ROLUMPA-392869 format. One record per residue (C-alpha): residue in one letter; z, x, y. Coordinates in nm, 3 decimals, padded with zeros to 5 digits, always signed. Last residue first. Example, Ala and Ser with C-alpha at 12.3 -4.5 7.8 and 13.67 -1.06 7.14 Angstrom:
ROLUMPA-392869
   code        c3        c1        c2
      S   +00.714   +01.367   -00.106
      A   +00.780   +01.230   -00.450
END
This chain:
ROLUMPA-392869
   code        c3        c1        c2
      K   +08.323   +08.871   +08.378
      R   +08.528   +09.182   +08.443
      A   +08.658   +09.350   +08.130
      P   +09.029   +09.317   +08.064
      L   +09.233   +09.623   +08.158
      T   +09.314   +09.921   +07.937
      I   +09.627   +10.114   +08.029
      T   +09.706   +10.475   +08.119
      K   +10.059   +10.602   +08.180
      A   +10.223   +10.894   +08.354
      V   +10.601   +10.915   +08.340
      G   +10.876   +11.019   +08.578
      D   +11.241   +11.108   +08.533
      R   +11.229   +11.453   +08.692
      R   +11.187   +11.820   +08.600
      P   +10.934   +11.725   +08.329
      D   +10.685   +11.652   +08.612
      A   +10.446   +11.375   +08.515
      G   +10.098   +11.433   +08.375
      G   +09.759   +11.274   +08.350
      D   +09.434   +11.349   +08.170
      F   +09.251   +11.023   +08.232
      K   +08.932   +10.989   +08.032
      G   +08.563   +10.995   +08.126
      D   +08.509   +11.339   +07.977
      R   +08.784   +11.467   +08.206
      I   +08.932   +11.268   +08.491
      M   +09.218   +11.475   +08.622
      V   +09.563   +11.336   +08.698
      G   +09.874   +11.455   +08.874
      H   +10.238   +11.385   +08.942
      L   +10.458   +11.668   +09.061
      G   +10.828   +11.614   +09.121
      S   +10.920   +11.966   +09.222
      D   +11.283   +12.062   +09.229
      E   +11.477   +12.010   +09.550
      G   +11.688   +12.252   +09.743
      T   +11.732   +12.622   +09.674
      G   +11.519   +12.851   +09.465
      G   +11.635   +13.089   +09.193
      R   +11.503   +13.431   +09.277
      V   +11.162   +13.576   +09.194
      T   +11.122   +13.943   +09.277
      V   +10.764   +13.991   +09.396
      G   +10.725   +14.355   +09.499
      R   +10.477   +14.478   +09.239
      E   +10.746   +14.604   +09.003
      A   +10.909   +14.261   +09.043
      M   +10.593   +14.093   +08.911
      A   +10.599   +14.318   +08.603
      A   +10.965   +14.231   +08.544
      R   +10.896   +13.858   +08.572
      L   +10.608   +13.886   +08.326
      E   +10.821   +14.083   +08.079
      P   +11.104   +13.831   +08.106
      A   +10.872   +13.528   +08.060
      F   +10.880   +13.319   +08.376
      K   +11.083   +13.001   +08.335
      D   +11.412   +13.176   +08.416
      A   +11.293   +13.272   +08.764
      E   +11.214   +12.918   +08.863
      G   +11.124   +12.978   +09.224
      N   +11.200   +13.151   +09.548
      F   +11.011   +13.455   +09.672
      S   +11.148   +13.523   +10.021
      G   +11.029   +13.743   +10.306
      G   +10.817   +13.482   +10.480
      R   +10.732   +13.209   +10.232
      A   +10.658   +13.247   +09.862
      V   +10.738   +12.938   +09.654
      L   +10.697   +13.003   +09.282
      N   +10.732   +12.714   +09.037
      P   +10.693   +12.793   +08.669
      L   +10.406   +12.606   +08.498
      A   +10.508   +12.254   +08.390
      I   +10.260   +12.084   +08.624
      A   +09.973   +12.286   +08.480
      D   +10.085   +12.198   +08.127
      A   +10.094   +11.825   +08.205
      V   +09.750   +11.848   +08.368
      P   +09.591   +12.010   +08.064
      L   +09.508   +12.368   +08.159
      K   +09.171   +12.472   +08.295
      W   +09.308   +12.798   +08.438
      D   +09.120   +12.762   +08.764
      I   +09.120   +12.383   +08.795
      M   +09.441   +12.243   +08.646
      G   +09.656   +12.555   +08.666
      V   +09.536   +12.653   +09.013
      L   +09.583   +12.294   +09.129
      A   +09.935   +12.289   +08.983
      K   +10.034   +12.603   +09.173
      S   +09.880   +12.462   +09.494
      V   +10.086   +12.143   +09.462
      Y   +10.419   +12.317   +09.404
      G   +10.368   +12.579   +09.673
      L   +10.263   +12.328   +09.938
      I   +10.557   +12.107   +09.842
      A   +10.804   +12.394   +09.896
      N   +10.852   +12.287   +10.260
      G   +11.034   +11.979   +10.132
      G   +10.998   +11.930   +09.756
      P   +10.803   +11.618   +09.671
      S   +10.472   +11.642   +09.488
      G   +10.103   +11.555   +09.492
      I   +09.788   +11.543   +09.279
      A   +09.470   +11.342   +09.232
      G   +09.161   +11.349   +09.012
      A   +08.783   +11.375   +08.980
      L   +08.674   +11.069   +09.179
      S   +08.305   +11.058   +09.266
      R   +08.221   +11.253   +09.581
      D   +07.886   +11.379   +09.446
      P   +08.037   +11.729   +09.436
      N   +08.333   +11.594   +09.234
      L   +08.640   +11.479   +09.421
      I   +09.010   +11.564   +09.409
      V   +09.261   +11.349   +09.594
      T   +09.568   +11.497   +09.761
      P   +09.910   +11.383   +09.876
      V   +10.019   +11.669   +10.105
      M   +10.376   +11.620   +10.228
      S   +10.481   +11.932   +10.420
      S   +10.545   +11.717   +10.726
      R   +10.554   +11.779   +11.098
      P   +10.765   +11.525   +11.280
      R   +10.588   +11.225   +11.436
      K   +10.607   +11.187   +11.813
      G   +10.694   +10.859   +11.984
      P   +10.927   +11.031   +12.230
      A   +10.920   +11.412   +12.194
      I   +11.089   +11.655   +11.954
      V   +10.945   +12.007   +11.913
      N   +10.718   +12.072   +11.615
      P   +10.453   +12.288   +11.784
      G   +10.707   +12.547   +11.896
      T   +11.025   +12.529   +12.103
      P   +11.308   +12.285   +12.166
      V   +11.544   +12.427   +11.900
      F   +11.625   +12.166   +11.635
      S   +11.261   +12.177   +11.525
      F   +11.166   +11.837   +11.390
      D   +11.229   +11.744   +11.027
      T   +11.585   +11.660   +11.137
      M   +11.439   +11.348   +11.299
      Q   +11.352   +11.231   +10.948
      N   +11.707   +11.141   +10.850
      N   +11.596   +10.823   +10.676
      L   +11.796   +10.502   +10.643
      F   +11.904   +10.399   +10.294
      F   +11.824   +10.061   +10.141
      G   +12.043   +09.765   +10.042
      D   +12.016   +09.558   +10.359
      V   +12.105   +09.854   +10.580
      M   +12.247   +10.177   +10.446
      R   +12.371   +10.502   +10.602
      G   +12.379   +10.814   +10.384
      T   +12.156   +10.984   +10.640
      G   +11.865   +11.005   +10.397
      F   +11.994   +10.953   +10.042
      F   +11.892   +11.314   +09.960
      S   +11.715   +11.457   +10.265
      E   +11.389   +11.326   +10.412
      V   +11.374   +10.949   +10.333
      T   +11.037   +11.018   +10.172
      T   +10.699   +10.906   +10.039
      T   +10.399   +11.093   +09.904
      M   +10.105   +10.873   +09.810
      S   +09.784   +10.934   +09.613
      V   +09.597   +10.606   +09.587
      A   +09.279   +10.558   +09.386
      N   +08.987   +10.318   +09.358
      G   +08.807   +10.343   +09.024
      D   +08.750   +09.972   +08.975
      G   +09.025   +09.941   +08.714
      D   +09.284   +10.086   +08.950
      V   +09.398   +10.444   +08.993
      V   +09.757   +10.486   +09.114
      I   +09.942   +10.808   +09.193
      F   +10.303   +10.873   +09.289
      H   +10.512   +11.118   +09.489
      S   +10.879   +11.127   +09.582
      T   +11.092   +11.285   +09.858
      G   +11.436   +11.408   +09.951
      A   +11.397   +11.771   +10.057
      V   +11.481   +11.995   +10.346
      E   +11.272   +12.105   +10.643
      N   +11.453   +12.347   +10.872
      T   +11.213   +12.379   +11.164
      A   +11.259   +12.667   +11.407
      D   +10.899   +12.766   +11.477
      I   +10.796   +13.052   +11.703
      R   +10.456   +12.990   +11.859
      A   +10.113   +13.136   +11.786
      A   +09.892   +13.173   +12.094
      I   +09.646   +12.888   +12.133
      A   +09.401   +12.864   +11.850
      G   +09.029   +12.793   +11.886
      P   +08.925   +13.035   +11.614
      P   +09.228   +13.122   +11.397
      T   +09.471   +13.384   +11.527
      G   +09.686   +13.507   +11.243
      A   +10.050   +13.431   +11.182
      Q   +10.260   +13.728   +11.073
      P   +10.294   +13.849   +10.717
      A   +10.620   +13.936   +10.541
      P   +10.583   +14.297   +10.428
      G   +10.345   +14.374   +10.141
      A   +10.343   +14.239   +09.789
      R   +10.128   +14.433   +09.543
      D   +09.795   +14.330   +09.391
      G   +09.652   +14.282   +09.738
      I   +09.587   +13.991   +09.972
      L   +09.501   +14.097   +10.328
      A   +09.130   +14.032   +10.268
      A   +09.222   +13.668   +10.211
      R   +09.318   +13.642   +10.580
      S   +08.983   +13.778   +10.697
      A   +08.798   +13.557   +10.448
      V   +08.981   +13.250   +10.575
      Y   +08.883   +13.343   +10.932
      G   +08.519   +13.382   +10.839
      P   +08.515   +13.061   +10.638
      D   +08.675   +12.859   +10.922
      L   +08.953   +12.653   +10.762
      M   +09.228   +12.756   +11.006
      G   +08.975   +12.740   +11.289
      K   +08.868   +12.386   +11.210
      V   +09.230   +12.268   +11.208
      P   +09.334   +12.459   +11.520
      V   +09.637   +12.233   +11.593
      T   +09.624   +12.180   +11.971
      A   +09.646   +11.801   +11.976
      V   +10.009   +11.801   +11.868
      D   +10.197   +11.634   +11.584
      G   +10.265   +11.970   +11.421
      V   +10.085   +12.267   +11.269
      Y   +10.035   +12.597   +11.450
      A   +10.296   +12.863   +11.384
      D   +10.456   +12.726   +11.069
      R   +10.119   +12.659   +10.908
      D   +09.985   +13.005   +10.993
      A   +10.280   +13.195   +10.847
      Y   +10.296   +12.948   +10.557
      M   +09.935   +13.023   +10.466
      L   +09.981   +13.399   +10.467
      R   +10.291   +13.367   +10.250
      S   +10.104   +13.150   +09.999
      A   +09.816   +13.394   +09.973
      E   +10.064   +13.675   +09.900
      A   +10.242   +13.469   +09.636
      Y   +09.915   +13.379   +09.460
      K   +09.816   +13.744   +09.465
      V   +10.146   +13.837   +09.302
      W   +10.111   +13.553   +09.048
      A   +09.762   +13.665   +08.942
      V   +09.879   +14.029   +08.936
      P   +10.149   +13.935   +08.686
      D   +09.892   +13.802   +08.434
      H   +10.025   +13.535   +08.198
      P   +09.887   +13.240   +08.395
      G   +09.524   +13.350   +08.391
      R   +09.332   +13.645   +08.533
      A   +08.988   +13.496   +08.594
      G   +09.122   +13.225   +08.822
      I   +09.331   +13.467   +09.025
      D   +09.023   +13.679   +09.107
      T   +09.055   +13.620   +09.481
      R   +08.836   +13.441   +09.738
      E   +08.916   +13.101   +09.586
      I   +09.284   +13.172   +09.651
      M   +09.210   +13.197   +10.023
      A   +09.033   +12.857   +10.021
      M   +09.325   +12.711   +09.824
      L   +09.570   +12.831   +10.089
      Q   +09.355   +12.696   +10.372
      L   +09.330   +12.357   +10.201
      L   +09.708   +12.343   +10.153
      G   +09.773   +12.446   +10.513
      V   +09.525   +12.189   +10.649
      G   +09.710   +11.924   +10.447
      S   +10.031   +12.009   +10.631
      S   +10.082   +11.653   +10.752
      P   +10.109   +11.605   +11.129
      P   +09.825   +11.685   +11.097
      P   +09.539   +11.598   +10.857
      P   +09.599   +11.427   +10.521
      A   +09.446   +11.574   +10.204
      C   +09.101   +11.592   +10.041
      L   +08.998   +11.861   +09.793
      I   +08.630   +11.887   +09.698
      Y   +08.540   +12.029   +09.358
      S   +08.321   +12.296   +09.199
      R   +08.541   +12.583   +09.322
      Y   +08.733   +12.438   +09.617
      P   +08.551   +12.255   +09.894
      N   +08.732   +12.118   +10.201
      C   +08.836   +11.768   +10.302
      L   +09.064   +11.622   +10.569
      G   +09.086   +11.246   +10.510
      E   +09.000   +11.029   +10.807
      R   +09.300   +10.882   +10.984
      V   +09.461   +10.540   +11.012
      V   +09.784   +10.551   +11.212
      P   +10.085   +10.330   +11.149
      K   +10.224   +10.140   +11.446
      Y   +10.590   +10.099   +11.544
      A   +10.637   +09.882   +11.855
      A   +10.879   +09.631   +11.700
      L   +11.103   +09.912   +11.575
      D   +11.114   +10.092   +11.910
      A   +11.173   +09.758   +12.088
      E   +11.475   +09.695   +11.864
      T   +11.620   +10.011   +12.015
      M   +11.674   +10.369   +11.896
      S   +11.876   +10.595   +12.129
      S   +12.069   +10.726   +11.832
      A   +12.442   +10.791   +11.843
      L   +12.594   +11.136   +11.800
      D   +12.959   +11.024   +11.827
      G   +12.937   +10.740   +11.579
      E   +12.746   +10.414   +11.546
      R   +12.411   +10.367   +11.719
      V   +12.218   +10.420   +11.396
      R   +12.388   +10.120   +11.231
      A   +12.345   +09.881   +11.523
      V   +11.974   +09.958   +11.549
      I   +11.921   +09.909   +11.177
      R   +12.121   +09.584   +11.178
      R   +11.918   +09.440   +11.465
      A   +11.592   +09.532   +11.289
      T   +11.717   +09.362   +10.973
      E   +11.810   +09.044   +11.162
      G   +11.490   +08.993   +11.357
      K   +11.194   +09.227   +11.391
      Y   +11.068   +09.541   +11.222
      M   +11.177   +09.493   +10.863
      A   +11.116   +09.121   +10.806
      D   +10.820   +09.163   +11.040
      P   +10.655   +09.349   +10.752
      G   +10.569   +09.025   +10.569
      Q   +10.777   +08.711   +10.602
      A   +10.795   +08.578   +10.246
      A   +10.780   +08.902   +10.048
      L   +11.001   +09.081   +10.301
      R   +11.253   +08.796   +10.290
      R   +11.272   +08.808   +09.911
      L   +11.284   +09.187   +09.927
      F   +11.583   +09.169   +10.162
      A   +11.774   +08.942   +09.925
      A   +11.710   +09.175   +09.632
      Y   +11.819   +09.470   +09.848
      A   +12.151   +09.301   +09.930
      P   +12.199   +09.207   +09.564
      N   +12.185   +09.575   +09.456
      R   +12.300   +09.610   +09.095
      L   +12.373   +09.933   +08.909
      T   +12.420   +09.944   +08.532
      D   +12.586   +10.258   +08.396
      G   +12.399   +10.501   +08.169
      A   +12.433   +10.800   +08.402
      K   +12.737   +10.766   +08.625
      I   +12.873   +10.519   +08.875
      K   +13.170   +10.623   +09.085
      S   +13.500   +10.464   +08.989
      G   +13.632   +10.162   +09.180
      D   +13.706   +09.948   +08.873
      A   +13.405   +09.726   +08.947
      N   +13.179   +10.029   +08.941
      R   +13.084   +10.235   +09.243
      F   +12.767   +10.363   +09.407
      Y   +12.741   +10.109   +09.687
      A   +13.080   +10.147   +09.856
      L   +13.082   +10.525   +09.823
      S   +12.728   +10.543   +09.958
      D   +12.807   +10.328   +10.262
      P   +13.131   +10.512   +10.340
      T   +12.952   +10.849   +10.319
      N   +13.002   +11.061   +10.009
      A   +12.651   +11.086   +09.867
      Q   +12.523   +11.173   +10.217
      P   +12.751   +11.477   +10.236
      G   +12.639   +11.628   +09.906
      G   +12.932   +11.708   +09.678
      S   +12.748   +11.565   +09.380
      N   +12.844   +11.254   +09.188
      V   +12.567   +11.035   +09.328
      F   +12.320   +11.321   +09.292
      R   +12.397   +11.373   +08.923
      G   +12.397   +11.001   +08.849
      L   +12.050   +10.970   +09.004
      R   +11.925   +11.252   +08.781
      A   +12.094   +11.123   +08.466
      T   +11.937   +10.784   +08.516
      V   +12.131   +10.473   +08.621
      T   +12.027   +10.168   +08.420
      F   +11.903   +09.877   +08.626
      G   +12.066   +09.563   +08.762
      N   +11.991   +09.192   +08.749
      A   +11.942   +09.134   +09.123
      A   +11.787   +09.470   +09.208
      A   +11.572   +09.470   +08.893
      Q   +11.455   +09.116   +08.970
      E   +11.361   +09.204   +09.328
      A   +11.181   +09.520   +09.216
      D   +10.973   +09.332   +08.960
      A   +10.894   +09.043   +09.194
      F   +10.786   +09.249   +09.494
      L   +10.405   +09.241   +09.492
      E   +10.321   +08.870   +09.477
      R   +10.427   +08.799   +09.839
      W   +10.160   +09.033   +09.969
      K   +09.893   +08.817   +09.806
      L   +09.671   +08.988   +09.553
      K   +09.344   +09.169   +09.611
      G   +09.467   +09.426   +09.863
      H   +09.241   +09.665   +10.049
      K   +09.260   +09.583   +10.419
      D   +09.582   +09.380   +10.430
      Q   +09.731   +09.615   +10.171
      A   +09.664   +09.919   +10.390
      L   +09.825   +09.756   +10.695
      A   +10.122   +09.624   +10.497
      M   +10.176   +09.965   +10.338
      M   +10.186   +10.129   +10.681
      R   +10.428   +09.872   +10.823
      V   +10.661   +09.923   +10.525
      V   +10.638   +10.305   +10.525
      G   +10.707   +10.366   +10.893
      P   +11.078   +10.384   +10.965
      V   +11.169   +10.470   +11.330
      G   +11.339   +10.807   +11.301
      T   +11.699   +10.852   +11.190
      A   +11.884   +11.179   +11.255
      R   +12.029   +11.062   +11.586
      G   +12.264   +10.826   +11.403
      S   +12.446   +11.127   +11.265
      L   +12.499   +11.232   +10.906
      V   +12.201   +11.470   +10.905
      A   +12.297   +11.635   +11.232
      T   +12.652   +11.730   +11.138
      R   +12.549   +11.858   +10.796
      F   +12.258   +12.050   +10.950
      G   +12.479   +12.226   +11.201
      L   +12.376   +12.137   +11.555
      P   +12.153   +12.390   +11.726
      K   +12.327   +12.606   +11.991
      G   +12.366   +12.534   +12.361
      D   +12.743   +12.494   +12.331
      P   +12.708   +12.119   +12.390
      G   +12.512   +12.099   +12.064
      M   +12.135   +12.086   +12.022
      L   +11.973   +11.815   +11.811
      M   +11.885   +11.602   +12.116
      D   +11.726   +11.900   +12.292
      P   +11.364   +11.778   +12.298
      T   +11.470   +11.425   +12.401
      A   +11.440   +11.091   +12.219
      G   +11.465   +10.770   +12.425
      A   +11.133   +10.628   +12.307
      P   +11.248   +10.671   +11.948
      A   +11.093   +10.953   +11.741
      T   +10.840   +10.835   +11.485
      E   +10.845   +10.799   +11.105
      R   +10.531   +10.888   +10.911
      G   +10.329   +10.591   +10.787
      D   +09.993   +10.768   +10.813
      Y   +09.728   +10.586   +10.613
      V   +09.465   +10.843   +10.519
      T   +09.114   +10.738   +10.421
      V   +08.883   +10.907   +10.172
      A   +08.538   +10.748   +10.153
      K   +08.337   +10.728   +09.832
      T   +08.190   +10.400   +09.963
      K   +08.222   +10.212   +09.634
      A   +08.504   +10.407   +09.467
      D   +08.725   +10.406   +09.777
      Y   +08.985   +10.683   +09.771
      R   +09.316   +10.622   +09.950
      V   +09.556   +10.888   +10.077
      M   +09.895   +10.737   +10.164
      F   +10.139   +10.937   +10.375
      A   +10.496   +10.812   +10.380
      G   +10.802   +10.707   +10.580
      G   +11.162   +10.602   +10.531
      G   +11.387   +10.294   +10.533
      L   +11.177   +10.130   +10.262
      G   +11.277   +10.407   +10.028
      S   +11.238   +10.761   +09.908
      S   +11.422   +11.042   +09.732
      Q   +11.790   +10.972   +09.676
      P   +11.710   +10.604   +09.646
      E   +11.532   +10.654   +09.310
      V   +11.588   +10.319   +09.135
      L   +11.587   +10.083   +09.433
      S   +11.348   +10.244   +09.684
      L   +11.139   +10.347   +09.385
      M   +11.088   +09.979   +09.296
      A   +10.952   +09.881   +09.637
      Q   +10.735   +10.193   +09.640
      V   +10.577   +10.110   +09.303
      A   +10.509   +09.749   +09.405
      V   +10.339   +09.855   +09.727
      A   +10.135   +10.115   +09.538
      A   +10.019   +09.847   +09.293
      D   +09.865   +09.645   +09.574
      V   +09.704   +09.963   +09.709
      A   +09.547   +10.040   +09.371
      S   +09.415   +09.685   +09.355
      G   +09.566   +09.385   +09.184
      G   +09.408   +09.195   +08.897
      K   +09.729   +09.074   +08.734
      R   +09.726   +09.372   +08.498
      L   +09.711   +09.601   +08.801
      V   +10.028   +09.442   +08.942
      N   +10.203   +09.487   +08.609
      L   +10.091   +09.850   +08.600
      G   +10.257   +09.918   +08.935
      A   +10.588   +09.761   +08.833
      E   +10.567   +09.944   +08.500
      V   +10.531   +10.280   +08.675
      A   +10.824   +10.202   +08.904
      L   +11.038   +10.107   +08.605
      P   +10.943   +10.433   +08.430
      H   +11.067   +10.643   +08.726
      A   +10.905   +10.926   +08.925
      A   +10.553   +10.785   +08.933
      A   +10.221   +10.807   +08.749
      V   +09.991   +10.505   +08.724
      F   +09.647   +10.477   +08.562
      A   +09.384   +10.211   +08.502
      K   +09.104   +10.189   +08.247
      R   +08.817   +09.947   +08.229
      E   +08.604   +09.951   +07.914
      P   +08.243   +09.869   +07.979
      A   +08.124   +09.513   +07.915
      Q   +07.903   +09.487   +07.608
      R   +07.607   +09.266   +07.691
      E   +07.523   +09.003   +07.434
      P   +07.186   +09.072   +07.274
      A   +06.887   +08.923   +07.450
      T   +06.749   +08.618   +07.272
      V   +06.383   +08.654   +07.175
      P   +06.194   +08.362   +07.317
      T   +06.032   +08.128   +07.061
      P   +05.656   +08.147   +07.106
      A   +05.505   +07.838   +07.268
      A   +05.406   +07.564   +07.028
      T   +05.034   +07.517   +06.972
      E   +04.843   +07.280   +07.193
      V   +04.613   +07.037   +07.018
      A   +04.275   +07.037   +07.188
      G   +04.175   +06.747   +07.411
      R   +04.084   +06.968   +07.702
      P   +04.065   +07.334   +07.600
      A   +04.399   +07.521   +07.573
      C   +04.496   +07.768   +07.846
      A   +04.652   +08.067   +07.679
      T   +05.010   +08.174   +07.765
      L   +05.070   +08.538   +07.680
      G   +05.433   +08.611   +07.578
      T   +05.715   +08.829   +07.699
      A   +06.068   +08.849   +07.567
      A   +06.289   +09.076   +07.776
      L   +06.546   +09.278   +07.589
      A   +06.833   +09.384   +07.810
      L   +07.058   +09.688   +07.819
      L   +07.271   +09.730   +08.130
      F   +07.465   +10.048   +08.205
      H   +07.756   +09.957   +08.422
      A   +07.820   +10.220   +08.684
      R   +08.173   +10.364   +08.717
      T   +08.105   +10.708   +08.581
      L   +08.409   +10.934   +08.630
      K   +08.308   +11.289   +08.691
      M   +08.406   +11.574   +08.468
END
């Protein structure tokens, strides 16, 4: 259902005929005007969904003060950097998709990290001519790309903010100074055997006064981050990209044997990119996601193939529905891996061409075939071999303000805790490992280039381009599977958003069918296996889906039960 933002005005106008009295006659009193009844201002609702309750409250507090969706997004990200550091932070990057309720435009703010000017295509290759091991690469200084999220948020907030930049960090600064309660999920990652959780910086930060590692229920303080946020609030994004913090970032990534080539000039020169949203119809809606280097074109292609099947009519308990979904997913990944990157040759129009989509959808059967090869979309150069090993360490959140403007934003430090190196209380990303280690394919490293991303923050529009909803997830290369599954549940199977998010995850790529095997009913799983789709427990990160649909004028929102998030709607004061 579409969200109606217009104010319906009801007025009674009193009219009267004024007669001209003859000269000398006594004039009668004019009729008393009928007073129009007091206008009832429409109820204004706002919505925030994010991966931690404190981040949701930080965003809602900004909305209560009259802030915009972008204002609230800044506050949410600042808090997530503190309370969910394993997933995102100010030392990372993000894609923000913004919907404007007045113009109905969808704009993408690309804050993806960039390769330093001194980067080379073979910088993640070892002296033996083989790719570095992931553990070696991720802990190195070379793993860090120039952070983009702060400069991107500042650009978007300058254009669309209603509050002052300095008003957006108070909640996160106070939580950093006073401490916050460690969640079970954060405690699990801190106490894992992951390499980034056991670096000198992580061990120094994640410890109690007695030297023991923090655990769930402990209070964690971050005075260095509180101090940085005070400077960021006062100085704007230059607090990150110039001066003392920039010097510390450069010094930190240049330590060790595999030192980065990053310079202070790389940080000072970082620029976010403003792009038009990439949109394509699906059923009775329009889906809008970021263009390359995001994989939004892959998500839209996958949904276009699904639309050409009978998945919607089958429902979530039908094994053939899941088999067809898996086959569509594998076809999409084959094309995405072959063509998408931060290059001018991505055949975006060709991948979404109705004839090409139909030809790919024709390959989908009710049994799984061999792993598909990339197709040849119109306008494509020959498909190239891709050697990207995209892992997970990401978060997603959604904000809808009282005026109907929306933000769908996926944000990341790449792997868990990034490189495990900290500056001023936040972790540095390992986004360079999102490039292909082998210097081949569309995702090869080059100076200033942005690594390909599976992040696909999405907004959903009605045919008249009014806001219908939003969706997104973390999960590395599985993001496309997580988001498409939820879209099928929300739109095709008409499930409440929370139920669609909770559906079992199935990520079909190449010859593998990874997912939540135990969440499929045994008989359903067995029937899928008989048709060639044997679901095995996945590796890496769980989904962290956050979504909302606007149904009958109300927010139907959901947060992924696999994480710590919540989805919350509030009522705002009527505008005078």
